[in-house]
C-alpha positions in Angstrom: 17.1 -6.1 -12.2 16.5 -7.3 -8.6 17.6 -3.9 -7.4 15.0 -2.1 -9.5 12.3 -4.5 -8.2 13.3 -3.9 -4.6 13.6 -0.1 -4.9 10.4 0.2 -6.8 8.6 -2.1 -4.4 9.9 -0.1 -1.4 8.9 3.2 -3.0 5.4 1.9 -3.7 5.1 0.6 -0.1 6.1 4.0 1.2 3.8 6.0 -1.0 1.0 3.4 -0.4 1.2 3.9 3.3 1.3 7.6 2.8 -1.9 7.4 0.8 -3.4 5.1 3.6 -2.4 7.8 6.1 -4.1 10.5 4.2 -7.2 8.3 3.9 -7.2 7.5 7.6 -6.7 11.1 8.5 -9.7 12.2 6.4 -12.0 9.4 7.7 -10.9 9.3 11.4 -8.5 12.1 12.0 -5.9 9.5 13.1 -2.7 8.4 11.4 -1.7 5.0 12.8 1.9 4.8 14.0 2.3 1.6 12.0 2.1 3.5 8.8 5.0 5.7 9.7 7.0 2.8 10.9 6.4 0.9 7.6 7.4 4.0 5.6 10.7 4.0 7.5 11.0 0.3 7.2 10.6 0.5 3.4 13.4 3.0 3.2 16.0 0.7 4.8 16.2 -2.1 2.3 15.9 0.3 -0.7 18.8 2.3 0.7 20.9 -0.7 1.5 20.4 -2.5 -1.8 21.2 0.7 -3.8 24.4 1.2 -1.8 25.4 -2.5 -2.1 24.5 -3.2 -5.7 25.1 0.3 -7.2 27.5 2.0 -4.8 28.4 4.7 -7.3 24.8 5.6 -7.8 23.4 9.1 -6.9 19.9 7.7 -6.6 20.0 8.2 -2.8 22.1 10.8 -1.0 24.5 9.8 1.8 23.1 8.1 4.9 24.0 11.3 6.8 21.8 13.4 4.5 18.8 11.2 5.2 19.5 11.0 8.9 20.0 14.7 9.2 16.7 15.4 7.4 14.9 13.0 9.8 16.4 14.5 12.9 15.7 18.1 11.8 12.1 17.4 10.9 11.4 15.2 13.9 12.9 17.7 16.3 10.8 20.6 14.9 7.6 18.7 14.6 8.0 17.2 18.1 8.3 20.7 19.5 5.2 21.7 17.5 3.4 18.6 18.9 4.5 19.5 22.4 3.1 23.0 22.1 -0.2 21.7 20.6 0.4 23.1 17.1 0.8 19.8 15.3 -0.7 16.3 15.7 1.6 13.4 16.9 0.6 11.3 13.9 1.4 14.2 11.5 4.8 14.7 13.2 5.7 11.0 12.8 4.4 10.8 9.2 6.4 13.8 7.9 9.4 12.6 9.8 9.2 9.3 8.1 9.0 10.9 4.7 11.9 13.3 5.5 14.1 10.2 5.9 13.3 9.3 2.3 13.7 12.9 1.1 17.1 13.5 2.6 18.3 17.1 2.8 18.0 17.6 -0.9 14.3 16.7 -0.9 13.4 18.5 2.3 12.5 21.9 0.7 10.0 20.4 -1.7 8.6 18.1 1.0 8.0 21.0 3.4 6.9 23.6 0.9 4.3 21.4 -0.8 3.2 20.0 2.6 2.6 23.6 3.7 0.8 24.4 0.4 -1.4 21.3 0.7 -2.0 22.2 4.4 -3.2 25.6 3.4 -5.6 24.1 0.9 -7.0 21.6 3.3 -7.4 24.4 5.9 -9.4 26.4 3.4 -11.5 23.4 2.7 -12.1 23.0 6.4 -13.3 26.6 6.7 -15.6 26.1 3.7 -17.0 22.9 5.3 -17.7 24.9 8.5 -19.4 27.7 6.7 -21.5 25.9 4.1 -22.0 22.4 5.5 -22.5 20.8 2.1 -22.4 17.1 3.1 -25.7 15.9 4.5 -24.6 12.3 5.5 -21.2 12.4 7.1 -19.1 9.5 8.4 -19.0 9.5 12.2 -15.9 11.1 13.6 -14.6 12.0 10.2 -12.9 15.3 9.3 -15.9 16.4 7.3 -18.3 15.7 10.2 -16.0 17.5 12.7 -15.5 20.5 10.4 -19.2 20.8 9.7 -19.7 20.8 13.5 -17.4 23.8 13.8 -14.2 22.0 15.0 -10.8 23.2 13.8 -9.6 19.7 12.9 -7.5 19.5 9.7 -6.2 16.3 8.2 -2.6 17.3 7.6 -1.9 13.7 6.5 -3.3 14.7 3.1 -1.0 17.6 2.9 2.0 15.5 4.0 1.2 12.9 1.3 1.1 15.6 -1.4 4.4 17.0 -0.1 5.9 13.4 -0.2 4.7 12.8 -3.8 6.3 16.0 -5.0 9.5 15.4 -3.0 9.8 11.8 -4.4 9.4 13.3 -7.9 12.0 16.0 -7.2 14.7 13.7 -5.9 14.0 11.2 -8.7 12.4 8.2 -6.9 9.5 8.2 -9.3 11.1 9.5 -12.4 11.6 6.9 -15.1 14.9 8.4 -16.1 16.3 8.1 -12.6 15.1 4.5 -12.3 16.6 3.6 -15.7 19.9 5.2 -14.8 19.9 3.2 -11.5 19.3 0.0 -13.5 22.2 0.8 -15.8 24.5 1.5 -12.9 23.6 -1.7 -11.1 24.5 -3.6 -14.3 27.8 -1.8 -14.6 26.7 0.2 -17.6 27.5 3.9 -17.4 
């Protein structure tokens, strides 16, 4: 049962810092580096404990799958950052979640991040046009959007993509967690 506690705790930590990143991005248009570091740091004990206590488990993919996903996403988003298309905090956040997703969870992560990004972009355009919020938080996304700036809090979209990806690969599905518990206790 220690395995389930550790994996669940690490998953909650990762998603919690994803939510904190989204919140920070909406309120300040900044995603602190520490959040991405802690999302990666939460992956490491979860992955190691699963591989040590339930080595036959398919809960996580191979370490290569997770590393390849991280390298691919970081390389692409770094290039996007370099050319001014993507924010640095966004690149680090989606890279951190790609480590969790592995190659198998990469498509849902990227697709639902893109879909969420489109919705947040539409909301930004709506804020620019109609300016519905009278009292805005200083330096927030809403304030900047209503002032006509093209700032979009992609941290929100990345968090949505991460949630769907975590569901797709089974990290937050009760059946997957129960199967992992049974495998860790030697019950097949």
